[in-house]
PyMOL Python script that loads the backbone (N, CA, C, O; Angstrom):
from pymol import cmd

cmd.read_pdbstr("""\
ATOM      1  N   UNK A   1      90.323 106.539 120.765  1.00  0.00           N
ATOM      2  CA  UNK A   1      90.816 105.171 120.754  1.00  0.00           C
ATOM      3  C   UNK A   1      89.677 104.230 121.166  1.00  0.00           C
ATOM      4  O   UNK A   1      88.707 104.644 121.800  1.00  0.00           O
ATOM      5  N   UNK A   2      89.819 102.976 120.795  1.00  0.00           N
ATOM      6  CA  UNK A   2      88.779 101.980 121.053  1.00  0.00           C
ATOM      7  C   UNK A   2      89.333 100.861 121.923  1.00  0.00           C
ATOM      8  O   UNK A   2      90.513 100.520 121.836  1.00  0.00           O
ATOM      9  N   UNK A   3      88.484 100.300 122.752  1.00  0.00           N
ATOM     10  CA  UNK A   3      88.902  99.246 123.663  1.00  0.00           C
ATOM     11  C   UNK A   3      89.081  97.901 122.962  1.00  0.00           C
ATOM     12  O   UNK A   3      89.834  97.054 123.443  1.00  0.00           O
ATOM     13  N   UNK A   4      88.422  97.698 121.868  1.00  0.00           N
ATOM     14  CA  UNK A   4      88.521  96.420 121.173  1.00  0.00           C
ATOM     15  C   UNK A   4      88.280  96.567 119.690  1.00  0.00           C
ATOM     16  O   UNK A   4      87.758  97.581 119.227  1.00  0.00           O
ATOM     17  N   UNK A   5      88.667  95.543 118.948  1.00  0.00           N
ATOM     18  CA  UNK A   5      88.508  95.549 117.501  1.00  0.00           C
ATOM     19  C   UNK A   5      87.039  95.652 117.124  1.00  0.00           C
ATOM     20  O   UNK A   5      86.696  96.326 116.153  1.00  0.00           O
ATOM     21  N   UNK A   6      86.175  94.998 117.871  1.00  0.00           N
ATOM     22  CA  UNK A   6      84.759  95.006 117.551  1.00  0.00           C
ATOM     23  C   UNK A   6      84.190  96.426 117.566  1.00  0.00           C
ATOM     24  O   UNK A   6      83.404  96.795 116.694  1.00  0.00           O
ATOM     25  N   UNK A   7      84.596  97.219 118.566  1.00  0.00           N
ATOM     26  CA  UNK A   7      84.110  98.593 118.650  1.00  0.00           C
ATOM     27  C   UNK A   7      84.676  99.447 117.522  1.00  0.00           C
ATOM     28  O   UNK A   7      83.985 100.315 116.989  1.00  0.00           O
ATOM     29  N   UNK A   8      85.912  99.206 117.163  1.00  0.00           N
ATOM     30  CA  UNK A   8      86.508  99.920 116.034  1.00  0.00           C
ATOM     31  C   UNK A   8      85.767  99.564 114.745  1.00  0.00           C
ATOM     32  O   UNK A   8      85.445 100.451 113.955  1.00  0.00           O
ATOM     33  N   UNK A   9      85.497  98.292 114.527  1.00  0.00           N
ATOM     34  CA  UNK A   9      84.791  97.855 113.327  1.00  0.00           C
ATOM     35  C   UNK A   9      83.407  98.493 113.267  1.00  0.00           C
ATOM     36  O   UNK A   9      82.983  98.962 112.211  1.00  0.00           O
ATOM     37  N   UNK A  10      82.707  98.511 114.389  1.00  0.00           N
ATOM     38  CA  UNK A  10      81.386  99.133 114.423  1.00  0.00           C
ATOM     39  C   UNK A  10      81.476 100.608 114.050  1.00  0.00           C
ATOM     40  O   UNK A  10      80.665 101.105 113.268  1.00  0.00           O
ATOM     41  N   UNK A  11      82.461 101.308 114.610  1.00  0.00           N
ATOM     42  CA  UNK A  11      82.651 102.718 114.301  1.00  0.00           C
ATOM     43  C   UNK A  11      82.952 102.922 112.822  1.00  0.00           C
ATOM     44  O   UNK A  11      82.362 103.792 112.183  1.00  0.00           O
ATOM     45  N   UNK A  12      83.865 102.127 112.276  1.00  0.00           N
ATOM     46  CA  UNK A  12      84.251 102.282 110.882  1.00  0.00           C
ATOM     47  C   UNK A  12      83.059 102.031 109.963  1.00  0.00           C
ATOM     48  O   UNK A  12      82.865 102.745 108.979  1.00  0.00           O
ATOM     49  N   UNK A  13      82.267 101.020 110.285  1.00  0.00           N
ATOM     50  CA  UNK A  13      81.095 100.703 109.457  1.00  0.00           C
ATOM     51  C   UNK A  13      80.078 101.838 109.527  1.00  0.00           C
ATOM     52  O   UNK A  13      79.501 102.226 108.512  1.00  0.00           O
ATOM     53  N   UNK A  14      79.864 102.361 110.718  1.00  0.00           N
ATOM     54  CA  UNK A  14      78.849 103.390 110.897  1.00  0.00           C
ATOM     55  C   UNK A  14      79.292 104.757 110.363  1.00  0.00           C
ATOM     56  O   UNK A  14      78.468 105.516 109.854  1.00  0.00           O
ATOM     57  N   UNK A  15      80.558 105.068 110.473  1.00  0.00           N
ATOM     58  CA  UNK A  15      81.030 106.407 110.142  1.00  0.00           C
ATOM     59  C   UNK A  15      81.781 106.514 108.815  1.00  0.00           C
ATOM     60  O   UNK A  15      81.693 107.540 108.140  1.00  0.00           O
ATOM     61  N   UNK A  16      82.507 105.484 108.439  1.00  0.00           N
ATOM     62  CA  UNK A  16      83.424 105.637 107.315  1.00  0.00           C
ATOM     63  C   UNK A  16      83.311 104.548 106.251  1.00  0.00           C
ATOM     64  O   UNK A  16      83.824 104.731 105.147  1.00  0.00           O
ATOM     65  N   UNK A  17      82.672 103.442 106.537  1.00  0.00           N
ATOM     66  CA  UNK A  17      82.552 102.323 105.607  1.00  0.00           C
ATOM     67  C   UNK A  17      83.915 101.799 105.164  1.00  0.00           C
ATOM     68  O   UNK A  17      84.053 101.239 104.077  1.00  0.00           O
ATOM     69  N   UNK A  18      84.911 101.985 106.014  1.00  0.00           N
ATOM     70  CA  UNK A  18      86.256 101.465 105.764  1.00  0.00           C
ATOM     71  C   UNK A  18      86.681 100.745 107.032  1.00  0.00           C
ATOM     72  O   UNK A  18      86.389 101.199 108.139  1.00  0.00           O
ATOM     73  N   UNK A  19      87.367  99.631 106.873  1.00  0.00           N
ATOM     74  CA  UNK A  19      87.810  98.848 108.015  1.00  0.00           C
ATOM     75  C   UNK A  19      89.329  98.912 108.077  1.00  0.00           C
ATOM     76  O   UNK A  19      90.014  98.383 107.201  1.00  0.00           O
ATOM     77  N   UNK A  20      89.853  99.559 109.108  1.00  0.00           N
ATOM     78  CA  UNK A  20      91.279  99.775 109.226  1.00  0.00           C
ATOM     79  C   UNK A  20      91.841  98.990 110.409  1.00  0.00           C
ATOM     80  O   UNK A  20      91.253  98.955 111.490  1.00  0.00           O
ATOM     81  N   UNK A  21      92.983  98.368 110.178  1.00  0.00           N
ATOM     82  CA  UNK A  21      93.650  97.633 111.244  1.00  0.00           C
ATOM     83  C   UNK A  21      94.189  98.629 112.269  1.00  0.00           C
ATOM     84  O   UNK A  21      94.912  99.557 111.906  1.00  0.00           O
ATOM     85  N   UNK A  22      93.845  98.446 113.541  1.00  0.00           N
ATOM     86  CA  UNK A  22      94.318  99.379 114.560  1.00  0.00           C
ATOM     87  C   UNK A  22      95.806  99.230 114.874  1.00  0.00           C
ATOM     88  O   UNK A  22      96.392 100.100 115.518  1.00  0.00           O
ATOM     89  N   UNK A  23      96.410  98.151 114.431  1.00  0.00           N
ATOM     90  CA  UNK A  23      97.830  97.931 114.719  1.00  0.00           C
ATOM     91  C   UNK A  23      98.760  98.417 113.619  1.00  0.00           C
ATOM     92  O   UNK A  23      99.828  98.959 113.904  1.00  0.00           O
ATOM     93  N   UNK A  24      98.362  98.228 112.352  1.00  0.00           N
ATOM     94  CA  UNK A  24      99.277  98.594 111.265  1.00  0.00           C
ATOM     95  C   UNK A  24      98.687  99.593 110.269  1.00  0.00           C
ATOM     96  O   UNK A  24      99.404 100.098 109.406  1.00  0.00           O
ATOM     97  N   UNK A  25      97.396  99.881 110.380  1.00  0.00           N
ATOM     98  CA  UNK A  25      96.773 100.867 109.517  1.00  0.00           C
ATOM     99  C   UNK A  25      96.296 100.355 108.173  1.00  0.00           C
ATOM    100  O   UNK A  25      95.733 101.123 107.393  1.00  0.00           O
ATOM    101  N   UNK A  26      96.505  99.079 107.879  1.00  0.00           N
ATOM    102  CA  UNK A  26      96.044  98.526 106.610  1.00  0.00           C
ATOM    103  C   UNK A  26      94.527  98.615 106.549  1.00  0.00           C
ATOM    104  O   UNK A  26      93.848  98.378 107.548  1.00  0.00           O
ATOM    105  N   UNK A  27      93.988  98.959 105.368  1.00  0.00           N
ATOM    106  CA  UNK A  27      92.552  99.155 105.222  1.00  0.00           C
ATOM    107  C   UNK A  27      91.917  98.029 104.416  1.00  0.00           C
ATOM    108  O   UNK A  27      92.525  97.465 103.506  1.00  0.00           O
ATOM    109  N   UNK A  28      90.675  97.721 104.778  1.00  0.00           N
ATOM    110  CA  UNK A  28      89.921  96.657 104.136  1.00  0.00           C
ATOM    111  C   UNK A  28      88.528  97.145 103.817  1.00  0.00           C
ATOM    112  O   UNK A  28      88.025  98.062 104.466  1.00  0.00           O
ATOM    113  N   UNK A  29      87.896  96.542 102.821  1.00  0.00           N
ATOM    114  CA  UNK A  29      86.549  96.954 102.439  1.00  0.00           C
ATOM    115  C   UNK A  29      85.460  96.112 103.100  1.00  0.00           C
ATOM    116  O   UNK A  29      84.277  96.423 102.961  1.00  0.00           O
ATOM    117  N   UNK A  30      85.836  95.060 103.810  1.00  0.00           N
ATOM    118  CA  UNK A  30      84.874  94.225 104.527  1.00  0.00           C
ATOM    119  C   UNK A  30      85.432  93.890 105.905  1.00  0.00           C
ATOM    120  O   UNK A  30      86.637  93.689 106.061  1.00  0.00           O
ATOM    121  N   UNK A  31      84.567  93.831 106.889  1.00  0.00           N
ATOM    122  CA  UNK A  31      85.005  93.514 108.247  1.00  0.00           C
ATOM    123  C   UNK A  31      85.587  92.111 108.336  1.00  0.00           C
ATOM    124  O   UNK A  31      86.481  91.864 109.146  1.00  0.00           O
ATOM    125  N   UNK A  32      85.092  91.183 107.510  1.00  0.00           N
ATOM    126  CA  UNK A  32      85.615  89.815 107.559  1.00  0.00           C
ATOM    127  C   UNK A  32      87.081  89.777 107.127  1.00  0.00           C
ATOM    128  O   UNK A  32      87.858  88.972 107.641  1.00  0.00           O
ATOM    129  N   UNK A  33      87.460  90.641 106.189  1.00  0.00           N
ATOM    130  CA  UNK A  33      88.862  90.704 105.769  1.00  0.00           C
ATOM    131  C   UNK A  33      89.727  91.266 106.874  1.00  0.00           C
ATOM    132  O   UNK A  33      90.847  90.798 107.078  1.00  0.00           O
ATOM    133  N   UNK A  34      89.229  92.269 107.597  1.00  0.00           N
ATOM    134  CA  UNK A  34      89.966  92.811 108.747  1.00  0.00           C
ATOM    135  C   UNK A  34      90.113  91.753 109.819  1.00  0.00           C
ATOM    136  O   UNK A  34      91.196  91.593 110.382  1.00  0.00           O
ATOM    137  N   UNK A  35      89.044  91.026 110.115  1.00  0.00           N
ATOM    138  CA  UNK A  35      89.115  89.989 111.150  1.00  0.00           C
ATOM    139  C   UNK A  35      90.131  88.916 110.781  1.00  0.00           C
ATOM    140  O   UNK A  35      90.877  88.458 111.646  1.00  0.00           O
ATOM    141  N   UNK A  36      90.178  88.509 109.526  1.00  0.00           N
ATOM    142  CA  UNK A  36      91.156  87.513 109.080  1.00  0.00           C
ATOM    143  C   UNK A  36      92.573  88.083 109.196  1.00  0.00           C
ATOM    144  O   UNK A  36      93.496  87.384 109.614  1.00  0.00           O
ATOM    145  N   UNK A  37      92.739  89.345 108.826  1.00  0.00           N
ATOM    146  CA  UNK A  37      94.038  90.009 108.920  1.00  0.00           C
ATOM    147  C   UNK A  37      94.521  90.077 110.366  1.00  0.00           C
ATOM    148  O   UNK A  37      95.717  89.938 110.619  1.00  0.00           O
ATOM    149  N   UNK A  38      93.624  90.286 111.309  1.00  0.00           N
ATOM    150  CA  UNK A  38      94.008  90.425 112.718  1.00  0.00           C
ATOM    151  C   UNK A  38      94.707  89.171 113.241  1.00  0.00           C
ATOM    152  O   UNK A  38      95.476  89.252 114.199  1.00  0.00           O
ATOM    153  N   UNK A  39      94.453  88.024 112.634  1.00  0.00           N
ATOM    154  CA  UNK A  39      95.146  86.803 113.041  1.00  0.00           C
ATOM    155  C   UNK A  39      96.652  86.922 112.852  1.00  0.00           C
ATOM    156  O   UNK A  39      97.417  86.280 113.573  1.00  0.00           O
ATOM    157  N   UNK A  40      97.086  87.730 111.898  1.00  0.00           N
ATOM    158  CA  UNK A  40      98.521  87.958 111.698  1.00  0.00           C
ATOM    159  C   UNK A  40      99.116  88.588 112.949  1.00  0.00           C
ATOM    160  O   UNK A  40     100.176  88.167 113.411  1.00  0.00           O
ATOM    161  N   UNK A  41      98.451  89.581 113.492  1.00  0.00           N
ATOM    162  CA  UNK A  41      98.949  90.271 114.680  1.00  0.00           C
ATOM    163  C   UNK A  41      98.802  89.427 115.942  1.00  0.00           C
ATOM    164  O   UNK A  41      99.611  89.540 116.863  1.00  0.00           O
ATOM    165  N   UNK A  42      97.782  88.589 115.985  1.00  0.00           N
ATOM    166  CA  UNK A  42      97.563  87.737 117.157  1.00  0.00           C
ATOM    167  C   UNK A  42      98.455  86.499 117.154  1.00  0.00           C
ATOM    168  O   UNK A  42      98.579  85.815 118.170  1.00  0.00           O
ATOM    169  N   UNK A  43      99.075  86.214 116.012  1.00  0.00           N
ATOM    170  CA  UNK A  43      99.913  85.028 115.907  1.00  0.00           C
ATOM    171  C   UNK A  43      99.120  83.747 115.721  1.00  0.00           C
ATOM    172  O   UNK A  43      99.643  82.653 115.930  1.00  0.00           O
ATOM    173  N   UNK A  44      97.856  83.879 115.328  1.00  0.00           N
ATOM    174  CA  UNK A  44      96.997  82.707 115.129  1.00  0.00           C
ATOM    175  C   UNK A  44      97.355  82.064 113.788  1.00  0.00           C
ATOM    176  O   UNK A  44      97.292  82.704 112.738  1.00  0.00           O
ATOM    177  N   UNK A  45      97.724  80.815 113.848  1.00  0.00           N
ATOM    178  CA  UNK A  45      98.068  80.056 112.642  1.00  0.00           C
ATOM    179  C   UNK A  45      97.243  78.775 112.645  1.00  0.00           C
ATOM    180  O   UNK A  45      97.696  77.723 113.094  1.00  0.00           O
ATOM    181  N   UNK A  46      96.035  78.889 112.138  1.00  0.00           N
ATOM    182  CA  UNK A  46      95.079  77.777 112.239  1.00  0.00           C
ATOM    183  C   UNK A  46      95.080  76.840 111.041  1.00  0.00           C
ATOM    184  O   UNK A  46      94.298  75.890 111.003  1.00  0.00           O
ATOM    185  N   UNK A  47      95.946  77.091 110.062  1.00  0.00           N
ATOM    186  CA  UNK A  47      95.992  76.245 108.870  1.00  0.00           C
ATOM    187  C   UNK A  47      97.319  75.488 108.873  1.00  0.00           C
ATOM    188  O   UNK A  47      98.362  76.039 108.520  1.00  0.00           O
ATOM    189  N   UNK A  48      97.265  74.213 109.277  1.00  0.00           N
ATOM    190  CA  UNK A  48      98.472  73.416 109.440  1.00  0.00           C
ATOM    191  C   UNK A  48      98.723  72.444 108.308  1.00  0.00           C
ATOM    192  O   UNK A  48      97.790  71.866 107.751  1.00  0.00           O
ATOM    193  N   UNK A  49      99.985  72.270 107.973  1.00  0.00           N
ATOM    194  CA  UNK A  49     100.395  71.316 106.943  1.00  0.00           C
ATOM    195  C   UNK A  49     100.392  69.914 107.534  1.00  0.00           C
ATOM    196  O   UNK A  49     101.015  69.667 108.566  1.00  0.00           O
ATOM    197  N   UNK A  50      99.689  69.001 106.879  1.00  0.00           N
ATOM    198  CA  UNK A  50      99.627  67.624 107.344  1.00  0.00           C
ATOM    199  C   UNK A  50     100.887  66.833 107.062  1.00  0.00           C
ATOM    200  O   UNK A  50     101.056  65.731 107.585  1.00  0.00           O
ATOM    201  N   UNK A  51     101.783  67.383 106.236  1.00  0.00           N
ATOM    202  CA  UNK A  51     103.013  66.690 105.885  1.00  0.00           C
ATOM    203  C   UNK A  51     104.134  67.023 106.867  1.00  0.00           C
ATOM    204  O   UNK A  51     104.769  66.124 107.418  1.00  0.00           O
ATOM    205  N   UNK A  52     104.375  68.321 107.085  1.00  0.00           N
ATOM    206  CA  UNK A  52     105.524  68.720 107.924  1.00  0.00           C
ATOM    207  C   UNK A  52     105.124  69.408 109.224  1.00  0.00           C
ATOM    208  O   UNK A  52     105.971  69.635 110.088  1.00  0.00           O
ATOM    209  N   UNK A  53     103.850  69.742 109.371  1.00  0.00           N
ATOM    210  CA  UNK A  53     103.384  70.360 110.606  1.00  0.00           C
ATOM    211  C   UNK A  53     103.505  71.872 110.660  1.00  0.00           C
ATOM    212  O   UNK A  53     103.067  72.475 111.641  1.00  0.00           O
ATOM    213  N   UNK A  54     104.074  72.507 109.657  1.00  0.00           N
ATOM    214  CA  UNK A  54     104.188  73.959 109.645  1.00  0.00           C
ATOM    215  C   UNK A  54     102.793  74.568 109.556  1.00  0.00           C
ATOM    216  O   UNK A  54     101.918  74.025 108.882  1.00  0.00           O
ATOM    217  N   UNK A  55     102.582  75.710 110.244  1.00  0.00           N
ATOM    218  CA  UNK A  55     101.271  76.340 110.277  1.00  0.00           C
ATOM    219  C   UNK A  55     101.308  77.724 109.652  1.00  0.00           C
ATOM    220  O   UNK A  55     102.346  78.385 109.616  1.00  0.00           O
ATOM    221  N   UNK A  56     100.142  78.148 109.160  1.00  0.00           N
ATOM    222  CA  UNK A  56     100.028  79.412 108.458  1.00  0.00           C
ATOM    223  C   UNK A  56      98.775  80.153 108.905  1.00  0.00           C
ATOM    224  O   UNK A  56      97.815  79.542 109.376  1.00  0.00           O
ATOM    225  N   UNK A  57      98.794  81.478 108.752  1.00  0.00           N
ATOM    226  CA  UNK A  57      97.641  82.290 109.145  1.00  0.00           C
ATOM    227  C   UNK A  57      96.532  82.240 108.115  1.00  0.00           C
ATOM    228  O   UNK A  57      95.363  82.413 108.463  1.00  0.00           O
ATOM    229  N   UNK A  58      96.871  82.007 106.843  1.00  0.00           N
ATOM    230  CA  UNK A  58      95.856  81.996 105.802  1.00  0.00           C
ATOM    231  C   UNK A  58      95.861  80.676 105.027  1.00  0.00           C
ATOM    232  O   UNK A  58      96.912  80.079 104.791  1.00  0.00           O
ATOM    233  N   UNK A  59      94.680  80.243 104.644  1.00  0.00           N
ATOM    234  CA  UNK A  59      94.525  78.990 103.913  1.00  0.00           C
ATOM    235  C   UNK A  59      95.256  79.035 102.570  1.00  0.00           C
ATOM    236  O   UNK A  59      95.812  78.027 102.134  1.00  0.00           O
ATOM    237  N   UNK A  60      95.257  80.183 101.921  1.00  0.00           N
ATOM    238  CA  UNK A  60      95.923  80.298 100.619  1.00  0.00           C
ATOM    239  C   UNK A  60      97.435  80.105 100.744  1.00  0.00           C
ATOM    240  O   UNK A  60      98.068  79.561  99.839  1.00  0.00           O
ATOM    241  N   UNK A  61      98.009  80.545 101.852  1.00  0.00           N
ATOM    242  CA  UNK A  61      99.442  80.349 102.070  1.00  0.00           C
ATOM    243  C   UNK A  61      99.747  78.877 102.286  1.00  0.00           C
ATOM    244  O   UNK A  61     100.755  78.375 101.788  1.00  0.00           O
ATOM    245  N   UNK A  62      98.891  78.177 103.021  1.00  0.00           N
ATOM    246  CA  UNK A  62      99.048  76.737 103.197  1.00  0.00           C
ATOM    247  C   UNK A  62      98.965  76.035 101.844  1.00  0.00           C
ATOM    248  O   UNK A  62      99.757  75.136 101.562  1.00  0.00           O
ATOM    249  N   UNK A  63      98.020  76.435 101.015  1.00  0.00           N
ATOM    250  CA  UNK A  63      97.858  75.823  99.689  1.00  0.00           C
ATOM    251  C   UNK A  63      99.152  75.968  98.877  1.00  0.00           C
ATOM    252  O   UNK A  63      99.611  75.005  98.263  1.00  0.00           O
ATOM    253  N   UNK A  64      99.733  77.165  98.877  1.00  0.00           N
ATOM    254  CA  UNK A  64     100.999  77.379  98.165  1.00  0.00           C
ATOM    255  C   UNK A  64     102.113  76.527  98.760  1.00  0.00           C
ATOM    256  O   UNK A  64     102.937  75.984  98.025  1.00  0.00           O
ATOM    257  N   UNK A  65     102.145  76.407 100.075  1.00  0.00           N
ATOM    258  CA  UNK A  65     103.151  75.602 100.759  1.00  0.00           C
ATOM    259  C   UNK A  65     103.040  74.130 100.372  1.00  0.00           C
ATOM    260  O   UNK A  65     104.055  73.463 100.173  1.00  0.00           O
ATOM    261  N   UNK A  66     101.826  73.629 100.265  1.00  0.00           N
ATOM    262  CA  UNK A  66     101.619  72.220  99.918  1.00  0.00           C
ATOM    263  C   UNK A  66     102.206  71.886  98.550  1.00  0.00           C
ATOM    264  O   UNK A  66     102.580  70.741  98.296  1.00  0.00           O
ATOM    265  N   UNK A  67     102.286  72.877  97.672  1.00  0.00           N
ATOM    266  CA  UNK A  67     102.898  72.652  96.362  1.00  0.00           C
ATOM    267  C   UNK A  67     104.375  72.277  96.490  1.00  0.00           C
ATOM    268  O   UNK A  67     104.910  71.577  95.629  1.00  0.00           O
ATOM    269  N   UNK A  68     105.034  72.733  97.550  1.00  0.00           N
ATOM    270  CA  UNK A  68     106.434  72.353  97.782  1.00  0.00           C
ATOM    271  C   UNK A  68     106.553  70.848  97.999  1.00  0.00           C
ATOM    272  O   UNK A  68     107.473  70.209  97.487  1.00  0.00           O
ATOM    273  N   UNK A  69     105.619  70.290  98.757  1.00  0.00           N
ATOM    274  CA  UNK A  69     105.661  68.862  99.053  1.00  0.00           C
ATOM    275  C   UNK A  69     105.269  68.008  97.843  1.00  0.00           C
ATOM    276  O   UNK A  69     105.814  66.924  97.634  1.00  0.00           O
ATOM    277  N   UNK A  70     104.327  68.507  97.060  1.00  0.00           N
ATOM    278  CA  UNK A  70     103.835  67.715  95.929  1.00  0.00           C
ATOM    279  C   UNK A  70     104.676  67.910  94.668  1.00  0.00           C
ATOM    280  O   UNK A  70     104.603  67.110  93.735  1.00  0.00           O
ATOM    281  N   UNK A  71     105.471  68.971  94.649  1.00  0.00           N
ATOM    282  CA  UNK A  71     106.260  69.268  93.455  1.00  0.00           C
ATOM    283  C   UNK A  71     105.459  69.999  92.382  1.00  0.00           C
ATOM    284  O   UNK A  71     105.966  70.245  91.288  1.00  0.00           O
ATOM    285  N   UNK A  72     104.222  70.342  92.687  1.00  0.00           N
ATOM    286  CA  UNK A  72     103.377  71.043  91.717  1.00  0.00           C
ATOM    287  C   UNK A  72     103.918  72.443  91.472  1.00  0.00           C
ATOM    288  O   UNK A  72     104.409  73.108  92.384  1.00  0.00           O
ATOM    289  N   UNK A  73     103.819  72.871  90.229  1.00  0.00           N
ATOM    290  CA  UNK A  73     104.245  74.214  89.852  1.00  0.00           C
ATOM    291  C   UNK A  73     103.133  74.839  89.004  1.00  0.00           C
ATOM    292  O   UNK A  73     103.263  74.956  87.786  1.00  0.00           O
ATOM    293  N   UNK A  74     102.042  75.238  89.660  1.00  0.00           N
ATOM    294  CA  UNK A  74     100.865  75.697  88.912  1.00  0.00           C
ATOM    295  C   UNK A  74     100.966  77.107  88.349  1.00  0.00           C
ATOM    296  O   UNK A  74     100.116  77.504  87.552  1.00  0.00           O
ATOM    297  N   UNK A  75     101.979  77.875  88.738  1.00  0.00           N
ATOM    298  CA  UNK A  75     102.076  79.255  88.282  1.00  0.00           C
ATOM    299  C   UNK A  75     103.028  79.351  87.104  1.00  0.00           C
ATOM    300  O   UNK A  75     104.174  78.905  87.169  1.00  0.00           O
ATOM    301  N   UNK A  76     102.539  79.930  86.046  1.00  0.00           N
ATOM    302  CA  UNK A  76     103.275  79.986  84.789  1.00  0.00           C
ATOM    303  C   UNK A  76     103.552  81.442  84.425  1.00  0.00           C
ATOM    304  O   UNK A  76     102.700  82.309  84.620  1.00  0.00           O
ATOM    305  N   UNK A  77     104.734  81.705  83.902  1.00  0.00           N
ATOM    306  CA  UNK A  77     105.085  83.027  83.399  1.00  0.00           C
ATOM    307  C   UNK A  77     104.253  83.302  82.143  1.00  0.00           C
ATOM    308  O   UNK A  77     104.219  82.489  81.220  1.00  0.00           O
ATOM    309  N   UNK A  78     103.596  84.435  82.121  1.00  0.00           N
ATOM    310  CA  UNK A  78     102.742  84.756  80.977  1.00  0.00           C
ATOM    311  C   UNK A  78     103.537  85.169  79.740  1.00  0.00           C
ATOM    312  O   UNK A  78     102.972  85.293  78.653  1.00  0.00           O
ATOM    313  N   UNK A  79     104.842  85.381  79.900  1.00  0.00           N
ATOM    314  CA  UNK A  79     105.669  85.771  78.761  1.00  0.00           C
ATOM    315  C   UNK A  79     106.366  84.590  78.094  1.00  0.00           C
ATOM    316  O   UNK A  79     106.474  84.548  76.869  1.00  0.00           O
ATOM    317  N   UNK A  80     106.842  83.627  78.891  1.00  0.00           N
ATOM    318  CA  UNK A  80     107.632  82.553  78.284  1.00  0.00           C
ATOM    319  C   UNK A  80     107.173  81.147  78.673  1.00  0.00           C
ATOM    320  O   UNK A  80     107.840  80.180  78.307  1.00  0.00           O
ATOM    321  N   UNK A  81     106.074  80.995  79.393  1.00  0.00           N
ATOM    322  CA  UNK A  81     105.517  79.703  79.797  1.00  0.00           C
ATOM    323  C   UNK A  81     106.379  78.899  80.752  1.00  0.00           C
ATOM    324  O   UNK A  81     106.119  77.714  80.956  1.00  0.00           O
ATOM    325  N   UNK A  82     107.409  79.517  81.350  1.00  0.00           N
ATOM    326  CA  UNK A  82     108.203  78.827  82.363  1.00  0.00           C
ATOM    327  C   UNK A  82     107.393  78.765  83.646  1.00  0.00           C
ATOM    328  O   UNK A  82     106.725  79.729  84.021  1.00  0.00           O
ATOM    329  N   UNK A  83     107.459  77.617  84.317  1.00  0.00           N
ATOM    330  CA  UNK A  83     106.754  77.449  85.595  1.00  0.00           C
ATOM    331  C   UNK A  83     107.732  77.479  86.735  1.00  0.00           C
ATOM    332  O   UNK A  83     107.334  77.354  87.894  1.00  0.00           O
TER     333      UNK A  83
END
""", "prot")
cmd.dss("prot")
cmd.show_as("cartoon", "prot")
cmd.util.cbc("prot")
cmd.orient("prot")
């Protein structure tokens, strides 16, 4: 077992070239992806909506949320063109 995420990341890079979350076991190919994922477990929500104040762990989730406020529907069905 490891005392901190940093030591686990160092071990994974040196021994296995895989970055695994110590809390849920999810694997990543880059340490930066693991570090971003760890915010989910820490409860860090640093991306806040300027309209309603709701916060999210990832910038992409905030971007999708903002579409609710703007009414944008950028995702289209590839079979029938419904958005």
